[in-house]
C-alpha positions as CSV (number, residue, x, y, z in Angstrom):
1,M,38.3,-144.4,34.6
2,R,40.5,-141.7,34.8
3,F,42.6,-143.4,37.2
4,W,42.7,-146.8,34.8
5,T,43.9,-144.4,31.7
6,F,46.4,-143.0,34.1
7,F,47.5,-146.1,35.3
8,L,48.1,-147.7,31.6
9,A,49.6,-144.4,30.4
10,S,52.1,-145.4,33.1
11,C,52.7,-148.5,32.2
12,F,53.1,-147.7,28.8
13,A,55.9,-145.0,30.3
14,L,57.7,-148.2,31.6
15,L,57.8,-150.3,28.5
16,V,58.8,-147.7,25.9
17,S,62.1,-146.8,28.4
18,A,62.7,-151.2,28.8
19,P,65.4,-152.8,27.2
20,A,64.7,-155.3,24.0
21,H,64.9,-158.6,23.0
22,A,66.9,-159.6,20.4
23,D,64.1,-160.2,18.2
24,G,63.0,-157.0,19.4
25,A,60.2,-157.6,22.4
26,I,60.1,-155.3,25.0
27,H,61.0,-156.0,28.4
28,I,58.4,-154.7,31.3
29,Y,61.7,-154.7,33.4
30,V,62.1,-151.7,36.1
31,G,65.0,-152.0,38.1
32,A,65.8,-155.7,40.6
33,P,62.8,-157.3,42.2
34,G,61.7,-156.3,45.5
35,R,60.5,-152.7,45.3
36,N,58.8,-152.5,41.6
37,K,56.3,-155.2,41.0
38,V,54.4,-155.9,37.8
39,P,51.4,-156.6,38.1
40,I,50.9,-160.1,36.3
41,A,47.7,-161.9,35.1
42,I,48.1,-165.6,35.1
43,P,44.9,-167.6,34.0
44,I,44.1,-171.0,35.1
45,P,46.2,-173.3,32.1
46,I,43.6,-174.7,29.3
47,G,44.1,-178.2,28.8
48,D,42.6,-181.5,30.0
49,H,45.4,-182.7,32.1
50,P,44.4,-184.2,35.4
51,K,48.2,-182.1,37.1
52,A,46.2,-178.6,35.4
53,S,45.6,-177.1,38.8
54,D,48.4,-178.1,40.6
55,F,51.0,-176.9,37.9
56,Y,49.3,-173.7,38.1
57,S,49.6,-173.8,41.8
58,V,53.7,-174.3,41.8
59,V,53.9,-170.9,39.2
60,K,51.6,-169.1,40.5
61,R,53.7,-169.6,43.9
62,D,57.1,-169.2,42.3
63,L,56.3,-166.2,40.8
64,E,54.8,-164.5,44.0
65,L,57.9,-165.9,46.0
66,S,60.7,-164.0,43.3
67,G,59.6,-160.8,44.6
68,W,59.2,-159.9,40.6
69,F,56.1,-159.7,40.7
70,D,52.2,-158.4,41.9
71,V,50.5,-161.2,40.8
72,I,46.5,-160.4,40.4
73,D,44.0,-162.1,42.4
74,P,42.1,-164.7,39.7
75,D,38.6,-163.2,41.4
76,A,39.7,-160.2,39.6
77,H,40.0,-161.5,35.8
78,I,36.9,-161.4,33.6
79,E,37.8,-163.3,30.6
80,P,35.7,-166.5,31.0
81,G,37.6,-170.1,31.8
82,G,38.8,-171.8,28.9
83,T,39.6,-168.7,26.6
84,G,42.7,-169.5,24.0
85,I,46.2,-169.1,24.9
86,M,47.6,-167.6,21.2
87,P,47.7,-164.3,19.9
88,G,44.3,-163.9,18.4
89,Q,42.1,-166.1,20.6
90,F,41.6,-163.5,23.6
91,R,40.7,-159.7,23.8
92,F,43.7,-157.6,25.7
93,E,41.0,-155.6,26.8
94,D,40.0,-157.9,29.0
95,W,43.5,-157.9,30.7
96,E,43.3,-154.3,31.3
97,V,40.4,-154.0,33.2
98,P,42.2,-155.6,36.2
99,G,45.1,-153.7,35.8
100,A,48.0,-156.6,34.4
101,V,50.9,-155.2,32.8
102,A,52.2,-158.6,31.9
103,L,50.3,-161.3,30.6
104,A,51.2,-165.7,30.6
105,K,48.6,-167.6,29.6
106,M,49.2,-171.4,29.7
107,G,48.4,-175.0,28.1
108,V,48.9,-178.1,29.9
109,S,47.7,-181.5,28.3
110,P,48.4,-185.5,28.4
111,R,50.8,-187.1,25.6
112,P,51.6,-190.7,25.1
113,N,53.5,-192.8,27.1
114,G,52.7,-191.2,30.1
115,Q,54.0,-187.5,29.1
116,M,52.9,-183.9,29.5
117,R,53.3,-180.7,27.9
118,A,53.4,-177.5,28.8
119,E,53.3,-174.4,27.0
120,V,53.3,-170.3,27.9
121,W,52.6,-167.4,26.2
122,V,53.7,-164.6,27.8
123,Y,52.3,-160.9,26.6
124,D,52.7,-157.3,27.2
125,V,49.2,-155.9,27.7
126,P,49.6,-151.9,27.2
127,G,51.6,-153.0,24.0
128,R,49.0,-155.8,23.1
129,R,52.1,-158.0,21.7
130,R,53.3,-161.4,22.7
131,L,56.7,-161.1,24.5
132,G,57.8,-164.6,24.0
133,A,56.7,-168.2,24.0
134,T,57.7,-171.2,24.6
135,A,56.6,-175.4,25.1
136,L,58.4,-178.0,26.5
137,T,57.3,-181.4,27.0
138,V,58.7,-184.3,30.3
139,H,57.3,-187.7,31.6
140,E,54.3,-186.7,33.9
141,G,56.2,-187.4,37.2
142,S,58.4,-184.3,36.3
143,W,55.3,-182.1,36.3
144,R,56.5,-179.8,39.4
145,S,60.1,-179.6,38.0
146,L,58.6,-178.4,34.2
147,A,56.4,-175.7,36.3
148,H,59.7,-174.7,38.2
149,R,61.2,-174.0,34.3
150,M,57.8,-172.4,33.1
151,A,57.8,-169.6,36.2
152,N,61.7,-169.3,35.0
153,E,60.4,-168.5,30.7
154,I,57.8,-166.2,32.3
155,I,60.5,-164.3,34.7
156,F,62.9,-164.1,31.4
157,Q,61.0,-163.3,28.7
158,V,59.1,-160.4,31.3
159,T,62.1,-158.7,32.7
160,G,65.4,-160.3,30.5
161,Q,66.7,-162.0,33.6
162,Q,66.8,-165.7,34.1
163,G,64.9,-167.1,37.1
164,P,66.0,-169.1,40.2
165,F,63.8,-171.9,40.2
166,N,66.3,-174.0,38.9
167,T,68.2,-174.2,42.3
168,R,67.9,-175.9,45.7
169,F,68.3,-175.2,49.3
170,T,70.5,-177.8,50.8
171,Y,69.4,-177.4,55.2
172,T,69.6,-179.0,58.6
173,R,66.7,-179.8,60.1
174,K,65.9,-180.8,63.7
175,S,65.1,-184.3,64.2
176,S,64.0,-186.4,67.9
177,T,67.3,-187.7,67.5
178,G,69.7,-184.7,66.7
179,K,70.2,-182.9,63.3
180,E,70.2,-184.4,59.8
181,I,71.0,-182.8,56.6
182,G,68.6,-182.7,53.8
183,I,67.8,-180.8,50.1
184,V,64.7,-179.1,49.0
185,D,62.9,-177.4,46.1
186,F,63.2,-173.6,45.6
187,D,59.6,-173.3,46.7
188,G,59.6,-175.5,49.7
189,H,58.4,-178.8,48.6
190,G,60.4,-181.7,46.8
191,S,62.4,-182.2,50.0
192,R,64.8,-185.3,50.1
193,A,66.3,-186.9,53.0
194,I,70.5,-186.9,52.9
195,T,71.5,-188.0,55.9
196,R,69.7,-190.7,58.6
197,N,72.1,-191.9,61.0
198,G,70.8,-190.3,64.6
199,S,73.2,-187.9,65.1
200,I,74.1,-184.1,65.5
201,N,74.6,-183.1,61.2
202,L,75.7,-179.4,60.7
203,K,76.6,-176.6,58.1
204,P,75.7,-178.4,54.6
205,I,77.9,-176.4,51.8
206,W,77.3,-177.3,47.7
207,N,80.2,-177.7,45.9
208,P,80.6,-175.5,42.6
209,N,78.6,-177.8,40.0
210,G,75.9,-179.1,42.7
211,T,77.0,-182.5,42.7
212,E,78.3,-182.9,46.3
213,L,77.0,-181.3,49.7
214,S,80.1,-180.9,52.3
215,F,79.0,-180.9,56.0
216,T,80.1,-181.9,59.5
217,S,78.6,-185.1,61.9
218,Y,79.3,-186.3,65.1
219,R,78.1,-189.8,63.5
220,E,81.7,-191.3,65.4
221,G,81.6,-188.8,68.1
222,N,84.0,-186.2,66.7
223,P,82.9,-183.2,64.7
224,D,84.4,-184.6,61.2
225,L,83.6,-183.4,58.1
226,Y,82.0,-184.9,55.1
227,V,81.3,-185.1,51.7
228,A,77.9,-186.3,50.2
229,R,78.1,-187.2,46.1
230,L,74.8,-187.0,45.3
231,A,74.0,-189.2,42.2
232,A,75.6,-192.0,43.9
233,G,74.0,-191.6,47.2
234,K,77.8,-192.2,48.8
235,I,78.7,-190.3,51.9
236,K,82.7,-190.4,52.4
237,R,84.5,-188.5,55.4
238,V,87.1,-186.4,54.1
239,S,88.5,-184.8,57.4
240,S,88.9,-186.6,61.1
241,R,91.0,-184.4,63.1
242,M,91.1,-183.9,66.9
243,G,88.6,-181.0,67.6
244,I,86.5,-179.4,65.3
245,N,86.5,-180.6,61.8
246,I,83.9,-177.8,60.3
247,G,82.4,-175.1,56.8
248,G,84.0,-177.3,54.6
249,V,83.8,-174.7,51.5
250,W,85.1,-175.3,48.1
251,D,87.0,-172.9,46.1
252,P,85.4,-172.2,43.2
253,K,87.1,-174.4,40.7
254,G,86.6,-177.1,43.5
255,T,90.4,-178.2,43.6
256,N,90.6,-176.7,47.3
257,M,88.9,-176.8,51.0
258,A,89.0,-173.8,53.2
259,L,87.6,-175.3,56.7
260,T,88.0,-174.5,60.2
261,L,90.6,-176.7,62.4
262,A,91.8,-176.7,66.0
263,P,93.8,-179.3,66.6
264,D,95.7,-177.5,69.0
265,G,92.3,-176.3,70.9
266,N,92.6,-173.1,69.0
267,P,90.4,-172.8,65.8
268,D,92.2,-171.4,62.1
269,V,91.4,-171.6,58.8
270,Y,93.1,-174.5,56.7
271,L,93.1,-175.5,52.7
272,I,92.8,-179.0,52.6
273,D,92.3,-181.3,49.0
274,P,88.7,-182.3,49.1
275,L,89.5,-185.7,47.7
276,S,91.9,-186.9,50.0
277,G,91.6,-184.2,53.1
278,R,95.2,-184.2,52.7
279,Q,96.0,-180.6,54.6
280,V,97.4,-178.4,51.9
281,K,97.8,-175.5,54.1
282,R,97.1,-173.0,57.2
283,L,96.0,-169.6,56.9
284,T,95.3,-167.9,59.6
285,K,97.6,-168.0,63.1
286,S,96.1,-165.1,65.6
287,A,95.5,-165.6,69.1
288,G,91.9,-165.2,68.5
289,I,89.3,-167.5,67.1
290,D,89.2,-167.8,62.7
291,V,86.3,-169.4,61.5
292,S,83.8,-169.4,59.0
293,P,85.6,-169.0,55.8
294,S,84.0,-168.1,52.2
295,W,85.7,-168.1,48.7
296,S,84.9,-165.0,46.3
297,P,84.3,-165.9,43.2
298,D,87.0,-165.5,41.6
299,G,89.0,-167.4,43.8
300,S,91.4,-164.3,44.7
301,R,89.7,-164.2,48.5
302,I,88.9,-165.6,51.4
303,A,85.9,-163.8,53.9
304,F,86.4,-165.2,57.2
305,V,85.1,-164.1,61.0
306,S,88.4,-163.6,63.8
307,E,88.2,-162.1,67.0
308,R,91.8,-161.2,66.8
309,S,90.9,-157.0,67.4
310,G,88.6,-157.7,70.1
311,G,84.7,-159.5,69.6
312,A,83.8,-161.1,66.2
313,Q,84.3,-159.2,63.0
314,V,84.4,-160.2,58.7
315,Y,88.4,-160.0,57.5
316,T,89.1,-160.6,54.2
317,M,92.8,-162.4,53.2
318,N,94.6,-164.0,49.8
319,P,94.3,-167.3,49.9
320,D,97.6,-167.7,51.0
321,G,96.8,-166.3,54.2
322,S,98.7,-163.0,53.3
323,D,97.1,-159.3,53.1
324,V,94.4,-159.3,55.9
325,R,91.7,-156.4,55.9
326,R,89.0,-155.8,57.8
327,V,85.7,-155.6,56.5
328,T,82.9,-155.2,59.5
329,F,83.6,-151.9,62.0
330,Q,79.8,-151.7,63.7
331,G,78.8,-154.0,66.5
332,N,81.1,-156.4,68.4
333,F,79.3,-160.1,67.0
334,N,79.4,-160.8,63.0
335,T,79.6,-164.0,61.6
336,D,78.9,-166.0,58.9
337,P,80.4,-164.1,55.5
338,V,79.0,-165.5,52.4
339,W,80.5,-163.6,49.2
340,S,77.3,-162.3,46.6
341,P,78.2,-163.6,42.9
342,D,79.8,-160.4,41.3
343,G,82.4,-160.4,44.5
344,S,81.7,-157.0,45.3
345,Q,79.6,-157.4,48.1
346,I,79.3,-159.5,51.6
347,A,76.5,-161.0,53.3
348,F,76.9,-161.7,57.2
349,V,75.1,-162.0,60.6
350,G,75.4,-158.9,63.1
351,R,73.9,-159.4,66.7
352,N,71.9,-156.4,67.6
353,G,70.0,-155.8,70.6
354,G,70.4,-159.7,71.4
355,R,68.9,-160.4,68.4
356,F,70.6,-161.8,64.9
357,D,70.1,-160.3,61.8
358,V,71.5,-160.2,58.5
359,F,73.6,-157.8,56.5
360,V,75.1,-156.9,53.5
361,V,78.5,-154.3,53.4
362,N,80.6,-154.0,50.4
363,T,84.1,-156.0,50.1
364,D,86.0,-152.5,51.5
365,G,83.9,-152.5,54.7
366,T,81.3,-149.4,52.9
367,G,77.6,-149.3,52.6
368,M,76.6,-151.7,54.9
369,R,72.7,-152.0,54.7
370,R,70.1,-154.1,56.7
371,I,68.3,-156.8,55.2
372,T,66.2,-157.5,58.5
373,Q,65.3,-155.7,61.5
374,D,62.8,-156.4,64.5
375,M,61.5,-160.2,63.0
376,G,63.1,-162.7,65.3
377,D,66.6,-163.9,64.7
378,N,67.9,-164.2,61.1
379,E,71.0,-166.0,60.7
380,D,73.0,-168.2,58.0
381,P,72.8,-166.1,54.9
382,S,73.5,-167.8,51.5
383,W,73.3,-165.5,47.8
384,S,71.3,-167.3,44.8
385,P,73.4,-168.2,42.2
386,D,72.2,-164.4,40.4
387,G,73.0,-162.3,43.1
388,N,69.3,-161.0,43.1
389,F,68.3,-163.0,46.4
390,I,69.6,-164.3,50.0
391,A,68.3,-167.2,51.7
392,F,68.7,-167.5,55.6
393,S,66.7,-169.3,58.7
394,S,64.3,-167.1,60.7
395,T,62.7,-167.5,63.7
396,R,59.8,-164.6,63.0
397,S,57.1,-166.9,62.0
398,G,57.3,-168.8,65.1
399,S,59.9,-171.7,64.2
400,T,62.9,-171.2,62.6
401,H,62.3,-171.8,58.8
402,I,64.1,-171.0,55.1
403,W,63.2,-167.4,54.3
404,I,64.3,-165.5,50.8
405,A,65.2,-161.6,50.7
406,T,65.7,-159.4,47.5
407,V,69.5,-157.9,48.2
408,D,67.3,-154.3,48.9
409,G,65.2,-156.5,51.6
410,H,61.9,-155.0,50.4
411,H,60.7,-158.6,49.3
412,Q,60.5,-161.0,52.0
413,A,59.5,-164.5,51.8
414,Q,58.8,-167.6,54.1
415,V,60.4,-170.9,51.5
416,T,59.6,-174.2,53.9
417,K,55.7,-174.5,55.6
418,G,55.1,-176.9,58.4
419,A,57.1,-177.6,61.9
420,G,60.2,-175.9,61.5
421,G,63.3,-176.7,62.6
422,Y,65.1,-175.7,59.2
423,L,68.5,-174.2,59.4
424,N,71.9,-173.6,58.0
425,P,70.4,-173.2,54.6
426,N,72.9,-172.6,51.7
427,W,71.6,-172.0,48.1
428,S,73.0,-174.3,45.1
429,P,73.9,-173.0,41.7
430,S,71.8,-173.7,38.7
431,L,70.7,-177.1,38.1
432,E,69.6,-179.4,35.4
433,W,68.5,-182.4,37.8
């Protein structure tokens, strides 16, 4: 009993020091996701919708993936099933026993014309108060998307930050005839094929508003750059210059695209028009290779990889190719740089002892830290839109899957399941579809 008194008192201390909503609700937010997880209880939703159990499973897995929460085992719940979800309909004492600090109670019910309604009420258990509530009605065919939205709402009410569940990954996946491009939801479900050409397709990258993908394909025999317009279901070849056409990444405004071309046999970074494919400017001209461009969030700098000083290292430059600065100095093979959404850090892949791992460094070259270690090969980093997570491909489970890690590396979780073969994950911006 003394343990529970101490535990609840500690939770209350966190609560009273946490930031508050404009409406006065207190957040149980401590730091970023990963290290300090909030114990949360999520009872089975009330209501008689046939998808209620599946809906619950999606919300629970989302919160487990997020790194914000320690989801309490449902077997530890003592509240009777079917207890109400609104204030006054349940006892906070029943949730203190399993150690819940946050509580998310949901209801899922059918509505006429194939609609379904879901509501969530989020509570601060030690403070015995409601943090917030929301209800949404959608067509029942969109039940999984609705579950993701409920998980986002829970994160917002508890932490004050937006959740990542309205995002998707694009990826390359090995097939029996080559490699194809696809899209998958944040939780690894809802996979959708973008290419089915039986060739080798590589390096898919989202445009800034999440409506198009660039990728490189050998479908015509040469590694050409294509753009897939997702809503229209159309694919257009944008750059088919002799040699490689790879890594097409839009600037933040979507007006220019940086990519690697090698018309004379030596890979360099160029700018092209993403609509016409017209060359705008050649940015690098060093004797070594220059590859893997990545725009800063404000469009003022481009990170890239170069061998100009011996070994592959990460550099940055202005969008006209001037003011080149070296960022990485440790190791002799650092590649695949990507900027954090706030522009302060760059994630990249480094080779260490024959293995590939994900690292993060400040843009001035200081503060390098390792995200993965002794867990297979980890490559292709990509930041979440909120900057709290990094996605990457990893072989640690035996085959290649998409994994996510919090930016401190403390929380890491496998996203995709099944046979594996997932490569080149690229995290979408926040989406409305």
